[in-house]
Every structure is written in C-alpha cells, then in structure tokens.
N, C-alpha and C positions, 0 to 999 in steps of 0.2 A: 640570885638567878631570877626571881620574880621581877626585880627591878629592871633587869636587861630586857625582859619581855615587854615591859612597858614602854621602854624607849624605842623599839623597833616596831613601826606600825605593821598591821596586818595588811598583806597584799595578796591578791589572787595570782595564780600562776600566769595568767594572761598579762597582768600589770608588771610582774617581775620579768617576764620575757620582753615586754616593750621597753622596760627600764634598761635591761641589759643591751638591747639593740641601740637605744638612744645613747647609752654610754660608749658602745663600740663605735658608733658614727662620730661622736665627739672626739674619741681618741684618734680616729683615722684623720679627721679634719685638722686636728692639732699636729699631725706628723708632716713634716716639710716634704718628704717624698711622696706621700699619699697626695697632698695638695698639688704638687708639681704635675704628677701623672693625672689626676682628676681634671685639673684646669687646662691641661694641654691638649685634651681631647673633647672640648666643648663643641667647636665648630666642625671639626673634621674627625672621622674615626681613624685610628692608626693601629699599625702592628705594634706588638711589644718592642720589637727591635728599633722601630722608629721613635717610640716613646724614650727608650733607653738612650738613643743617640741624641735626640733633641735636648733631653733634660740632663744628660750626663750622669745617669743613675745606672748602677749595674744591672745587667739584664735579669739575673736572678732575683734581684730585689723587685724589679718591675713585675715580674710574673707572680711573686708572692703577693705584692700589694694589689695587683689586678684581681687576684683570687679573692682577697678579702673584700675589696671594693665591690666586686660582683656579688658576693654573698650578701652584702648589706644593701644591694640594690642601687648602688651609686654609679655603676657602669654596666653596660650590656654589650653583648657581641652583636654589632650591627650586620656584619657580613662574614662569611667564611669563603675563602678562595683556595683553590688547590695550587700551591706554588712548589715546584720541584718535587711533586709527589707527596707533599705533606700539606695537611689542612692548616691554613693560616687564618687566625682570627683578628678581626679589625674591631677594637673596642672604642666605645663612645660613652661620654658622660651623660647620666640621666638628669643632672643638675647643672644649672649655670651660676648659681650663687648659693651662698649659705650664710645664714644670720644666727648667731648664737647670743642668747641673753640669759642672765641668771635672775631668777625671782624666788625669793623665799628659799635660798640655799639650793634651788633645783635648777639646773641648766635646761634651757628650752632651746631646740634646734629647729630653725625654720629653713626648709630646703626649697629653693625656687626651681621649678622644672626647666629642663633644657628643651626648647622647641625649635632649635635649629636642624 
C-alpha cells in the first residue's frame, strides 16, 4: 500500500480538475464525430439539424456531442432564434485548430482560438 502511494504524485484538487478537463478535451478531439461537428462550425454557426445533415451524423448524437463540447468550452451558442415557436440555437466553434503533443508521458493540448 505504501508503495502505491509513492507512485501516485500528490495533486491539488485544482490540478486534478484541470487534468480531468484536459483528458476530456483530448477524448473529444480524438472522437471522429466530435471533430466533424467542431470543425464544421468554425466559419459559420449552424443549427444542430444543419450539422447533422452536413456531416451525416444522427441528430441525437449531434445534440449529445454539442452538449459535451459546450461543457468543455469548445463550442458556444452564438445566437438563438424563434423558429416555429421553438428556441433554436446556432452553435459555433471557439477553436479553429488544435495541436496535441506528448512530453514526458503527459499530453499537452494547445487550442488556437477561432476569431472568425
């Protein structure tokens, strides 16, 4: 038991939270559907139905992925319109590029902001 404690470095709660977020971002960037969604809304914001149609991804998957990407801060709602008495959200990517490198067994994710 003592041997295991020496192998696991001590991390503050803030470091653990950041590590978890980095890992979740890395996981989403490695997912094909997430990447298709993310990079299809760099230049223009789109409705989930447009994203689904353009990328041939089931609409339910688009909604799930958008929720995750929004939670991670990789997409945001650019505008909300009332269409057929329903609020319709247009999503846009917060990043235009992502670079991933691994140093000393730790992945480092560099996100380049989307300024379009």
